[in-house]
N, C-alpha and C positions, 0 to 999 in steps of 0.2 A: 523467592528466597534463593540464596546462593547455597551451593552444595557445601556441606561442612567438610573441613579439611581431612579428617580421618577417612572419609569415603572416597577421596580422590584416588587412593591406591587401588581400591576395588574397581573403580571405573577403568583405570589403566589396564588392570588385569583382564577385565571383561573385553575391552577393545582388542587386546592381543590374542585372547584364547577363543573368542567367538568363531564359529564356523564361517559366518558372514557378518560383516558390519556394513550397513548401508548408509549412504549419504545422498542428499538431494543434488549436490553440486560439488565441483572440484574445489571451490574456495573453502567449503566447510571441511572437506576431507583433509585439506592441507593443515588445518588446525591440529589434527591428531596424527600427522604423518609419522611421528616418532614411534607410534605403537602399531604401525601397519606390519603385519606378518604375511602379507599376500592375501589377506582375507577381506580387504576393502572392495566395495563395489559402488559405482554411481548408479542410482536409480532415480532419474528425474521425476518430479511430480507431474500430475496430469490434471486436466479439467474435462468436463463433459461437453465437447464441442457440439454434439447433436442437440443437447438441451439448450445451449445458447442459441444455436441456429433456429430452433423451434420458437424460442422466446422472441427473437428478433422478428420472425415472420408473423407472430401473433400480435405484436405491439408496435405501433408507430411511435416515432420520436415525438411528434406533435401531441399525440394522446397522452404519453407519459409525462411530458412537460406540463400539460394542463393539469393532470392528476396531482403532480407534485407542487403546483402553484408557481411555476416559472413563467415569466412573461415571454412573449414571442421574441422580442429583440434582446433579451437578457443573455449574457454570456455566463455559462455555468462552469466553474472549475471545481472538480470534486477530488477530495482526498478520502479514499475509501479503504477501510481496514480498522481493526480494533484500535481504539484510542489508548495508547500506552507509550511509555517513555522511549522505548527503542524505535518506535515508528516516527518519532521526531515531529509530532504535530505542533510543538511549540515553535519550531523553526518555520513551519508553514504560516503560523500567525505573524511572525516577523516579516516574512516575505509579503504577506497581504498588506501589512502596514506600509512597507516600502512601496508596493504597487499603488495603494490608495494615494499616498503622498505625491507620486509621480504621474497619476492618471489625469493629466491636464486636459485630455479630450473628454473627460467625464464619461468614459465608456460604462455602460450598465453591466457591471460584473458582480455576480453572486458567487461566493465561496462556500462550499458545502463540505463538512467533515462528517462522514458516515461511519458509524461504529462507536459512538460515544458510550463508554462504560463507566458507571459511577465508581469513584475512587479519588484518591489524593491527586493523581495526575490530571484528571478531568477538572477537579476543583481549581488547580493551578491554571489550567487553560481558560476557565471561566473568569478567573481573576485577571488574566492577561487581556481577554476580550474586553472586559470593562475598562481596564486601565488604558488600553490603546484605542478605546472607543471604536471598535470594529463593528459597525452596524450592518455590514454586508456579508456577515458570516452566519451560517446556519449550522447548528449542531443537530445531528440526527442520531438517535439511539441505535444500538445494535439491532439489525433487522434481517429477516430472511428474504426481504424484497430488494436485495442489493442490486440485482440485474437492472432494475428500473433506473438506477442512478448512472450506470454505465451508458445506457441508451440516451438518457436525458442530458448528460454532460457534454460540453464542448471540449473539455480537456481533463485528463486524469493525472493526478499528481501523487507520487510516492516519495515520502520524505524520510524513509527509514535509515537508521544508522547501521542496522544489523538485520540481515535477511539471509535465508538460504536460497530458496527458489520460489519466490512469492506467488501464491495463487492469484492474488488480485492483479498482478501485472499480466499474467497469462490471460486472465479474463478480460482485462482492458484491451489486450491485443485481439482477442477473439471477437470482441464487440466493435473493433476498429475505432476505438476511442483514442485520439491522439494522447501521447504520453510524455510527461517530464518526470524523471526519476533520479534519485541519488545513484551514484556510481559505486555500488557496494556489492560484494560477495557474488551470489549467483545471478543477480540482476544483469550483470554484464554478459552472462551466457545467453540471456534472453533477448537483450536489446542491443542492436548495433547502433553506435552513436550516429545520429542524424539519418539513420536508415529506417529504424523501427521506432525511434523516439529520441528525445534529448536527455543526455545523462549529465548530471551536475556533480 
């Protein structure tokens, strides 16, 4: 839900009078630059690198792919993150449709959307899946076992329209999963074009 108009003034006052106002990235801070009284600070997000390293050491890619039901020769492209409008999964489906149409070599590609949350947006995605007849797409409900998908995937895709400093992108980098992402907000602070991934 959007913030009701009468509350906007209170938000502006709070931004200006707070001892510290913290932002995850410079792109987000710029939205509120008019209210900066020298109290703004950038505090980037973080992930548990030790936990990721331990998980990678304890689980082989082959083991996790078998567990998730992926064939040895199958190419797995994963869109990981809560399924919601700002994360642009409907664009992901259209990209899949275009890929399938142009996949003349008949490469065995499976697309996985991890983070399916029940609601209107997921209903719309299911409708699009049926209308476009995308049979090589798997919807995975929200799960605590998300690390498994970073290891099993050949490519991680982020289709967000709006992000600050997304944890999933940092996790994909830590897992060394190749990345294709939209070129928005704090993502450009994380990914150098064609150095750490491909930005669209």
